[in-house]
C-alpha positions as CSV (number, residue, x, y, z in Angstrom):
1,X,-3.8,31.2,11.4
2,X,-3.5,29.4,8.1
3,X,-4.3,25.9,6.9
4,X,-1.6,24.5,4.6
5,X,-2.6,21.3,2.7
6,X,-0.3,19.1,0.6
7,X,1.2,15.8,-0.5
8,X,4.6,14.2,-0.3
9,X,5.3,14.6,-4.0
10,X,4.4,16.7,-7.0
11,X,6.1,14.8,-9.8
12,X,3.7,12.0,-10.4
13,X,2.5,11.0,-13.9
14,X,-0.5,9.1,-12.4
15,X,-2.2,12.4,-11.6
16,X,-2.4,13.5,-15.2
17,X,-6.0,13.4,-16.2
18,X,-7.3,13.6,-12.7
19,X,-5.4,16.0,-10.4
20,X,-3.5,17.5,-13.3
21,X,-5.2,18.4,-16.6
22,X,-4.8,16.0,-19.5
23,X,-1.6,16.5,-21.4
24,X,0.3,18.1,-18.6
25,X,4.0,17.8,-19.1
26,X,6.4,16.8,-16.2
27,X,8.1,20.2,-16.5
28,X,4.8,21.7,-15.5
29,X,3.9,19.4,-12.6
30,X,5.0,21.8,-9.8
31,X,3.2,24.8,-11.3
32,X,0.0,22.7,-11.7
33,X,0.4,21.4,-8.1
34,X,0.7,24.8,-6.7
35,X,-2.4,25.9,-8.5
36,X,-4.3,23.4,-6.4
37,X,-2.6,22.9,-3.0
38,X,-0.6,25.2,-0.7
39,X,2.3,23.2,0.6
40,X,4.6,20.2,-0.2
41,X,6.3,17.7,2.0
42,X,9.7,17.9,0.4
43,X,11.0,14.4,0.7
44,X,13.5,14.7,-2.2
45,X,15.9,16.6,0.1
46,X,16.1,13.6,2.3
47,X,18.0,11.9,-0.4
48,X,19.9,14.7,-2.2
49,X,20.4,18.5,-1.9
50,X,19.1,20.2,-5.0
51,X,21.2,22.5,-7.1
52,X,20.8,26.3,-6.7
53,X,19.1,26.5,-10.1
54,X,16.6,23.9,-9.1
55,X,15.7,25.9,-5.9
56,X,15.3,29.0,-8.0
57,X,12.9,27.2,-10.3
58,X,10.8,26.0,-7.4
59,X,10.3,29.6,-6.3
60,X,9.5,30.7,-9.9
61,X,6.8,28.1,-10.3
62,X,5.0,28.8,-7.0
63,X,3.2,31.7,-5.5
64,X,4.6,33.5,-2.5
65,X,1.9,31.9,-0.3
66,X,3.1,28.4,-1.1
67,X,5.2,26.6,1.5
68,X,8.0,24.0,1.0
69,X,8.4,21.8,4.1
70,X,11.7,20.2,3.4
71,X,13.0,17.1,5.0
72,X,16.4,17.3,6.7
73,X,18.9,15.1,4.6
74,X,19.3,11.5,5.9
75,X,23.0,12.1,5.9
76,X,22.3,14.3,9.0
77,X,19.3,12.6,10.5
78,X,20.2,8.9,10.0
79,X,23.9,8.9,10.6
80,X,24.2,8.4,14.3
81,X,24.8,11.4,16.7
82,X,23.0,14.5,15.5
83,X,25.3,17.0,17.2
84,X,28.1,15.9,14.9
85,X,26.2,17.3,12.0
86,X,25.1,20.7,13.4
87,X,27.3,22.6,10.9
88,X,25.9,20.5,8.0
89,X,22.3,21.2,9.1
90,X,23.1,25.0,9.2
91,X,24.6,24.7,5.7
92,X,21.4,22.9,4.5
93,X,19.2,25.7,5.9
94,X,21.3,28.3,4.2
95,X,21.2,26.5,0.8
96,X,17.4,26.6,1.1
97,X,17.1,30.3,2.1
98,X,16.6,31.5,-1.5
99,X,13.0,30.2,-1.2
100,X,12.5,33.1,1.2
101,X,8.8,33.3,2.1
102,X,8.1,30.0,0.5
103,X,10.3,28.2,3.1
104,X,8.0,26.5,5.5
105,X,8.8,24.4,8.6
106,X,11.6,22.0,8.0
107,X,11.2,18.4,9.0
108,X,13.6,16.2,11.0
109,X,12.6,12.6,10.8
110,X,14.6,10.4,13.2
111,X,15.1,6.7,12.6
112,X,13.6,3.9,14.7
113,X,17.0,3.4,16.3
114,X,17.1,6.9,17.7
115,X,15.8,6.4,21.3
116,X,15.2,8.6,24.3
117,X,18.7,7.7,25.6
118,X,19.9,10.2,23.0
119,X,17.7,13.1,24.2
120,X,20.8,15.1,25.3
121,X,22.1,14.8,21.8
122,X,18.8,15.9,20.3
123,X,18.7,18.9,22.8
124,X,22.1,20.0,21.6
125,X,21.1,19.8,17.9
126,X,17.8,21.7,18.5
127,X,19.6,24.4,20.5
128,X,22.0,25.0,17.6
129,X,19.3,24.9,14.8
130,X,18.7,28.3,13.2
131,X,16.1,30.1,15.3
132,X,14.5,31.8,12.3
133,X,13.4,28.6,10.7
134,X,10.6,26.5,12.0
135,X,11.3,22.8,12.6
136,X,9.1,19.7,13.1
137,X,10.6,16.6,14.7
138,X,9.2,13.1,14.1
139,X,10.4,10.2,16.3
140,X,9.8,6.5,15.6
141,X,11.4,4.6,18.5
142,X,8.4,3.4,20.6
143,X,10.0,4.5,23.9
144,X,9.4,8.1,22.9
145,X,5.6,7.4,23.3
146,X,5.8,6.3,26.9
147,X,4.6,9.0,29.2
148,X,7.9,9.9,30.8
149,X,9.8,10.2,27.5
150,X,6.8,11.7,25.6
151,X,6.5,14.5,28.2
152,X,10.2,15.1,28.2
153,X,10.4,15.4,24.4
154,X,7.3,17.7,24.3
155,X,8.9,20.0,26.9
156,X,12.1,20.1,25.0
157,X,10.4,21.0,21.7
158,X,8.1,23.6,23.4
159,X,11.2,25.3,24.8
160,X,12.4,25.8,21.2
161,X,9.0,26.5,19.7
162,X,9.4,23.3,17.6
163,X,6.6,21.0,16.7
164,X,6.3,17.3,17.4
165,X,5.3,15.8,14.0
166,X,2.3,13.4,14.2
167,X,2.1,10.5,11.8
168,X,-1.2,8.7,11.6
169,X,-1.0,5.4,9.8
170,X,-4.2,3.9,11.2
171,X,-6.2,4.1,7.9
172,X,-3.8,1.7,6.1
173,X,-3.5,-0.6,9.1
174,X,-7.0,-1.7,8.2
175,X,-5.6,-3.5,5.1
176,X,-4.0,-6.1,7.3
177,X,-5.5,-9.6,6.8
178,X,-8.0,-8.3,4.3
179,X,-8.8,-11.3,2.1
180,X,-10.6,-9.2,-0.4
181,X,-7.3,-7.8,-1.7
182,X,-5.6,-11.2,-2.1
183,X,-4.3,-11.5,-5.7
184,X,-5.3,-7.9,-6.5
185,X,-3.2,-4.8,-7.1
186,X,-4.0,-3.8,-3.5
187,X,-1.9,-6.7,-2.2
188,X,1.3,-4.7,-3.1
189,X,0.0,-1.9,-0.8
190,X,0.6,-4.1,2.2
191,X,4.3,-3.7,1.5
192,X,3.9,0.1,1.7
193,X,1.9,-0.3,4.9
194,X,4.8,-2.2,6.5
195,X,7.2,0.5,5.7
196,X,5.2,3.1,7.6
197,X,5.8,3.2,11.4
198,X,3.0,1.8,13.6
199,X,3.3,4.3,16.4
200,X,0.7,5.6,18.9
201,X,-1.2,8.7,17.7
202,X,-1.5,11.7,20.0
203,X,-2.6,15.2,19.3
204,X,0.8,16.9,20.0
205,X,1.0,20.7,20.1
206,X,4.4,22.1,21.1
207,X,4.8,25.1,18.9
208,X,2.9,27.9,17.2
209,X,2.1,25.5,14.3
210,X,1.0,21.9,14.0
211,X,2.3,19.2,11.6
212,X,0.2,16.1,10.7
213,X,1.2,13.4,8.3
214,X,-2.0,11.5,7.4
215,X,-1.4,8.1,5.6
216,X,-4.7,7.5,3.9
217,X,-6.3,4.4,2.6
218,X,-6.6,4.1,-1.2
219,X,-10.4,4.2,-0.9
220,X,-11.8,7.5,0.4
221,X,-14.6,6.0,2.5
222,X,-12.1,4.1,4.6
223,X,-10.5,7.3,5.7
224,X,-13.6,9.0,7.1
225,X,-13.5,7.7,10.7
226,X,-10.0,9.1,11.2
227,X,-10.7,12.3,9.2
228,X,-13.7,12.8,11.3
229,X,-11.4,12.6,14.3
230,X,-8.8,15.1,13.0
231,X,-11.2,17.6,11.5
232,X,-12.4,19.2,14.8
233,X,-8.9,19.0,16.2
234,X,-7.4,20.9,13.3
235,X,-10.3,23.4,13.4
236,X,-9.6,24.0,17.1
237,X,-5.9,24.5,16.4
238,X,-6.6,27.1,13.7
239,X,-9.2,28.9,15.9
240,X,-6.4,29.1,18.6
241,X,-4.3,31.0,16.1
242,X,-1.9,28.2,15.1
243,X,-0.9,27.5,11.5
244,X,-1.6,23.9,10.6
245,X,0.4,21.8,8.0
246,X,-1.5,18.7,6.9
247,X,0.2,16.3,4.5
248,X,-1.9,13.6,2.9
249,X,-0.4,10.4,1.7
250,X,-1.8,7.2,0.2
251,X,0.1,4.0,-0.6
252,X,-0.3,4.3,-4.3
253,X,-0.2,8.2,-4.3
254,X,-3.3,8.4,-6.6
255,X,-5.8,9.5,-3.9
256,X,-3.5,11.7,-1.9
257,X,-4.5,15.2,-3.2
258,X,-8.1,14.3,-3.0
259,X,-7.7,13.4,0.7
260,X,-6.2,16.9,1.1
261,X,-9.2,18.4,-0.6
262,X,-11.6,16.5,1.5
263,X,-9.8,17.7,4.6
264,X,-10.3,21.3,3.4
265,X,-14.0,20.8,2.8
266,X,-14.6,19.3,6.2
267,X,-12.6,21.9,8.1
268,X,-14.1,24.8,6.2
269,X,-17.5,23.5,7.2
270,X,-16.5,24.2,10.8
271,X,-14.6,27.5,10.7
272,X,-13.9,30.2,8.1
273,X,-10.7,29.6,6.3
274,X,-9.2,30.7,3.0
275,X,-10.5,28.8,-0.1
276,X,-8.2,26.1,-1.5
277,X,-6.6,27.4,-4.8
278,X,-8.1,24.2,-6.3
279,X,-11.6,25.6,-5.7
280,X,-11.0,28.5,-8.2
281,X,-10.3,26.2,-11.2
282,X,-13.0,26.2,-13.8
283,X,-13.1,22.5,-14.2
284,X,-12.5,20.6,-11.0
285,X,-10.7,17.4,-11.3
286,X,-12.2,14.1,-10.3
287,X,-10.4,11.6,-8.1
288,X,-9.0,8.4,-9.6
289,X,-10.8,5.7,-7.6
290,X,-9.2,2.3,-8.2
291,X,-11.2,-0.9,-7.8
292,X,-10.3,-4.1,-6.1
293,X,-10.9,-6.4,-9.0
C-alpha cells in the first residue's frame, strides 16, 4: 500500500518563494514539484496530447516512484458516445507508455450530460480499455448518485478493477453567501466554486486503489472538518492494502500543495507510511496564506 499525494498542476509561478524555492525557473518546476510530492493529476492531457519529447522530459525530471495520473482527452470523454472512441483511447494509452513505472491510474472524467442511460456504452468502453493500465472514472450527472445507478456503476467498475473517482467540493461550498468576501479577491473564487460539480460524496472503493479529488478552501482552517473525515478513511484503505491517490486543489491554487502536506501529516499520525519527499528538504517551505482584506 502506498499513499500518493499531489495537485492538479506543477507549472504555477505563484508557488515560487513558498512551495518552490525563490528564483526557481519554469523549466525546473516539474523537478522541484517531484522533490516534494509523489503524484500529479495530469489535466493538461485533457486539452492536448503532449509530444513524445515532452513525455520523455517528464520521465527525466521525476523519480521512478513518481506517478502521472493523466486525464483522458476531452475529445474522447466529452464527444458523445464513448465506444466510438475506443481506438483513440488505446492510442492515447500507447503514447503515454514511455512513462513506464511513472504511469499511474488514468482518469476518465465524464460530462454532466453523460447519464446512466448510457451505462451500456460505458461498459463497452471499459471492457475494451487496456487491462494493464489502471483507470478511475468520475461521473457528474446526478442520477449516477441515486442508489440504483450508483450500485450498478460500482458493480461495473469493480468487475474491471477500476475505481470510482470521488470529488469532494464541500470545503468551497462554504464560500456561498459569505458577506466577508464581498469586494475582496475572494469574491472571484465563487466563480471557481460554481465550475466544480456539487455532487454527493460517498466513500467509493471499487478497485485495488482509491482516487480522491479534494477541492480545498483557500484558508487551511476551513478544510479541517472534511480532512478530519477523510483522514481515517484513507488510513483504513491503506491498512487494507490499497494504494490511495489524493489530489488536493484550491480555487486559487496557492494552498493546494500545503493541503496535501497536511493530509500526509494527519494520515501518518494514524498509520506508518513512507515520509513525504518534502519532509527531507533542509528548509521546509511555508504556505502562502492570503488574507481577506
